[in-house]
N, C-alpha and C positions, 0 to 999 in steps of 0.2 A: 504493500500500500504506500501511497505518496504521503508526504508531510501534510498534516491537516492545514487547510487554508485559513487565512486570518479573517475572512469576511464574515464569519458567524460562529457562535458557540452553540448554535441550534442543533448541529449534527453530532452524532455519537462517533461516527467513524469517518475516515478520509475517503476521497474518491478512489475508485479503482484506477490503476495507472492508465489503462486503455481509455477509460472514460475521461480522465483528466486530459489526456492528449486530444481526444475528440472534442472536448469542451473548450479547449484553449484557443485563443485567437492571436496570441502574442507573435506568432510566426509571420503574420501579415499586418496586424494593426500597429506594429512598431512604426509603420509608415506615418502614423499620426502623432508620433511622440512630441515633436516640437510644437504642434498645434495643441496637444494636450497640455503641455507646459504653459503655453501662452494663455490658454483658457483658464488654467488653474491659478496663474498669477493674477488674472483679473478677478477671479472668484475670491482669492485671498485678500486682495485690496478692498473688495466690496465688504467682506466680513469685518475688516477693520473700520471701514468707512461708516458702517451701520452700528458699530459698537458690539457686534457679536463676539469678536475677539479684540484684544488690545492692539494698538498701533504697532507696538514692538513685536508682537506675535505675527502680525501681518507682514512686517518687514522681514522677519526671519523666514517666513514661508516663501516670500517672493525671491529673496536672495538665494535660499536653498534650491529653489526650482531653477533659477538661472545657472547655478553650479551644475545641476544635473544636465541641463542643456549642453553646457560646455564639455562635460564628461562624455556625453553621447557623441558629440561632434569629433571628439578626440579619440573615439573608439574605446574609452575606458568604462563605459556603461553599456553592457550588452545583456539584457535580461533574457532568461531562458524560459522553458515551459512551465516551471514552477510559479512564475509570475501570473500565469493565466492570461492576463491581457495587459495592454500598455498602461492602463489607468492604475491598476494595482502595482505594476512595476515601478511607476514613478512615485506613487504614494509610499511604497515600502522603502524605496531608496531615500526619499525625503525624511522619513522618520529615523532612518539610520543616521542621517546627517545632522538633524536639528533636534532629535529627541521627541518627547511626547507632544510637543507643539505641532509636530508633523501630523499627528492623529486628528488635529482640529481642522485640517484642510477640507475634509469631506463634510463638514457641518453644512446643513441646508442644501445639500447636493446629492444627487443619485448618479449612479453610472448611466442611467437612462438619459438624463439631460446632458450629462457630461459627454457621452459619445456622440450625441446629436450635435452638440456644439463643436466638437473636434472635427467631425465630418464636414460640417458647413465651413469651418475655417479653412480646411484643406481644399474643399471644392471651390471655394471663392478664389483662392490663390491660383488654383489650376485653371480655372476659367480664364483668368486674365492672361496666363501664360499661353493658353491655346489660342486666344484671340491674337496674341502677338505672332504666333506661328502662322495664323491665317493672313495677317498683314504681310508677312514675308512672302507667302505664296501668291497673294494678290499682286505684290510688287513685281515679282518675276513675270507674271502673266502680262502685266502692263509693259514691262521692258520688251518682251518679245512682240507684243502687239504693236508698239510704236515703230518697230523696225519692219513690220509686215502689213501695213495698212493696204498697200497695193499688190501684195502677194495674193494670188488667187488659189482657192482650194475647192474641190467639188463639195457641195452640200448634199446631204442625204435625207430622205425620209424612207422608212421601212428598209433601211440599208440599201436603197436603190438610188442611183444618181437623180437628184432633184433639180437644184439650181446652183450655179457657182456662187461662191462667197468670198469676201475678204477674209484672209486667214486671221487678221486681227479681230474681225467680228466674231469669228468662231471662238477664239480664245477669250474674248470679252464675255461670252456667255458663261464661261466658268468663273470669271471675275464676279459676275452678278450672283451666281450660285453661292460663292464663298462670302459675298457681302451679306446675303441673307443668313448664312451660317454665323457670321460675326454679330449681326444684329440679334439673332435668335439666342446666342449665348449671353448677350447683354440682358436680354429679357429674363432668361433663366436666372441670371445673377441676382436679380431683384428678389426672387423667391428663395434663393439660397441664403441671402444676406439678412435673415431674420433669426433672432436669437431664441433658442429654447432653454437657455441656462436659467435656472430658478424654477423650472417646471417640476423639479423633483422626480420622483419615481413615476408619478402620474397625477398627483393631486395638489401639487404645490408644497409649501412648507409652513410650519408654525413660526419659524424665525422671521424677524422683521427685515427681510432682505430688500435690496433695491435692484430690481432687474434692469431698469433703465440705466443704472450706473454701470453695470457690467457690459451691457450692450454698447454703451458709449465707449468704454475702454477698449472693447474689441472691434469697434467701428462697424457694428451692425446698424442697419437702417431702422430696424423695428424689432419688436419682441412678439412672440406667440401670445395670442389673447386667450388661449385655452390650453391648460396644462396637459390634458389628455392628447390633444392634437400635437402639441409641441414635442412630446417624447415619441410619438408613434408615426408622425408624418415622414414619408419618404417620397412625396410627390416631387420634391425638388431634385431628388436623385433620378427618378424616372424621367423627368424633363431633361435633365442633363444627358442621360443616356440616349434619349430620343434625339436631342440636338447633335450629339456626337455621332449617332447613326446617320443623320442627314449629311454631316461632313463626309463620312465614309462613303455614302451613296455618290456624292459628287466626285470624290477622288476616284472611286471605282469606275465611274462612267468615263472620266478622262483617261484612266488607266487602260480601259478597254479600247479606246480610240488609239492611244499610243501603240498598243499591241498590234492593232490592225494596220496602222500607218507604217509600222516597222516591218511588216511582212513583205515577202517578195511579191505578193499579189498587189499590194498597194504601192510600196516603195516611196511613201511620202516623206519619211524621216530616216535618218541614219543614226543608229545608236553608237555612242562613243564608248571606248573601252572602259572609261572610268565608272560607267553605270550599267555594264552588261557583263554577262558571263558566257562561257563556252560550254560545249558538250564534252562529256568524258569519253565519247566514242566517235562523234561526228565532228571532224576538225573544222568544217566550214561554218558551223553554227555560231550565232551570236544571239543570246537569249535575253529577252526583256524582263529580267528577274524583278526589277523594282516595281513596275506596274502590275506584274503578276502577283507579287506578294501583297501589294496594297489591295488588289482585288480580292485576294484570299482572306486577308485580315478583316475585311469588311464584315464577313459572316461572323467572325469572332465578336465584334462589337454588337452586332444584331443579337447575338446569343445572350450577351449580358443584359441587354434591354428586355428581352423575353423573360430571362430568369428573374429579373427584378419585378416585372409585372406579375409573374406567377407567385413569387414570394408574398406580394402584398394582397393578392386578390381575396384571400380568405382569412386574413388576420383580424381577430377581434381586438378592440381597444383594451389595454394600451400597448405597452412594449411587450414584445415576445422575442425569444431567443432566435427565432428565424431571421431577425433583422441583423444578426451577426453576419449573415450571408450577403449583405449588401456591399461590403467593403472590397472584397477581392475583385468583383466585377467592375466597381468604380475605379479602383487603382489600375487595373489592367486596361480599361478603356482609356484612361488618361494617357498612359504610357503608349498605347497603340496609336491613338490619334496623333499625339505629338510626333512619334517616329514616322508615321505615314506622311504627315504634312512636311516634315523636314526632308524626307527622302524624295517626295515628288517635287519639292522646291529645287533641290539639288539636280534632279533629273532634268527639269525644264531649263535650269540656268546653264548647266554645263554638261549634261549627259546625252543630249540629242541635237540633231541639226536637221532643219527642214531642207528638203531637196527641191529647190525652187524651179529648176529646169523640168523636173518630173511633174511638179504641180502645174506648171504652165502648160505642159503637154496634156495633162489629165483633163483639164477643163475644155479642151478642144475636141475630145474624142467621143462625145455622146450627144444626146438630144436634150440636154438640160437647158437649152435656150428656147425650147418649144413654147413655153408660156409667153416669152417675149414676142414671138411671132403673133400669138393671139392678141397680146396687148397692142401690138403695132396696128393690127386691123381695127381693134376696138377704138383706138385713138383716132381712127379715120372714119368713124361712124358705123362700123359693122357691129351689130349686137355681139356681146362677148360670147354668149353660148354658141352662136353661129360660127364665130371665129374659132372657138375652141374645137368644134367638130371638124371644121375645115383642116385645121392644123393636125388633128388626130389622124385624118386620112393621109396627109402629107407625110407624117412620120411613118405610117404603115407602108406606104409605097416606097419611101426612101430606104427603109430597112430592107425591103425586098430587092431593091436595086443596088444595095451595098453602098449607099451614099449617106452623108450627113447633110444637115440643112444648109450648111455653108457651101456645099458642093453644087447646089441647084443653080441653074442659070436663070438670069432675069426673066427670060421668056417663060420658063417653067413656073416661076413665081406668079407671073401675070396671067398665066393660064388658070392658076388656082383662084386668083381674084385680081381684078384690074387695079385695086387700090395699092398693090405692091409697086414700089419704085426702087431705084438704084440704092437708096439709103437703107434698104433692108439689111444689107450685109454689115453695115456699121451697127445697126440696131441689135443684131444677134451676135456680135463679137463678144467673147466672154468678158472682156474688160468693160464694155459698155453695158452689158447685162447687169454687172455688179454696180457700176457707177449710177445707173438709172434708178436703182432702188433707194431713193433718197428720202423716203418717208421716215418720220421720227422712229428711231430704234431699228432702222433697216441697215442693210449691209453696204449701202452707198458710201463711197470713200469720204465724202464730206460729213456724213452722219457718224462714221466710225471715228474720224478725227475729233469730232465734238464729244463723242462718248469717252474717248481716252482722256480728254481734258477734264470732263466731269468726274471721271473715276479718280483721277489724280487729286482733284479738289476735294473729293469726298473723303479719301483716306487721310489727307492732310488735316482736314477739319475734325476728324473723329479720333485722331491719335490721342 
């Protein structure tokens, strides 16, 4: 049997060693140690501020906790399985350092509101860091976009050639996705930044605490208005995991495109050696490992979101041990999202090169200018649906003849409809097809340049 824990004299015997290991969370919640120390320091200051303990005792607790922080940073404090969790580990070490006054730290506090506070402090910090990673990702998208406003790339719907685009416009779509991610995390932050400290186990406390005081010390914007909700709420964690999942959706979509673009079938980009690997058996291979791993890790983050939803769906109020299972998913999600954002940023900045000659060729070898033929007729008074049907027949006969629209002679155009004139060739040239789409938010070069300026202004204003 293991040593009897310090948390209660209610029990006659100690935990079975296997149950002690099963029950313990110290192996992963050690991640929260500095947040636990910070929250405990604020709690100690509040106890002194309200007269629950003396100012001298409050100072002893705060100083002792800071020493534990330094011991941990220097590798001198490494609690093991006997500590059960990070909260007991810190409290036990504090009592060893300052004596019986250390036992007063937990006055008017439960592990339930303590762990809730620690998790929010951790997640608040990590959200800000992830938002910074998003800004770096957006910055590199803008850098590439600025260099490729007039570089053309085939646009697709249903993975079929649709209409040519400005490459910058294509990349700016991912900028907008990541901007929503940035804003979404900011919205989640508001609900993360609410303090449960002082909710106690579930019903509050009989001590004259000042919850607003600790919230102010810890820079929380607000406090939970209901103690039951305060200790059992994990909505903020679900929202974070959902926001993280959306980031991964967007990274995975871009990853899939890069994988396609790098294939021999597309040949739109070349992978540089710094961000690709080879095959152990096929010497010609250069594999897109970075986007493939990002695509794969997306499912991992989705899994953490699903797990958290399942944990919460049947929990009665208030705190239940099931909630111990929230942390590993949150910790892993944070690490995964950061790593994927960093890897994709590096890949875009220095790991791939767009093959401009191939892209220029690609936009001339299909019928993606067919809509512009219909628009040409519609602009000359032909009803669009009639023009659409005419062009559909032209595409059909051109395919049968092994021709593209650009290959048709002027007489052939005029046999289709007398409204066609010599300027049809300019109207359906890929560059003009792109330039002409100058509606707000469109791929026209003028619009794309404006969009880049607006994006630059946006991220500067929101830093």
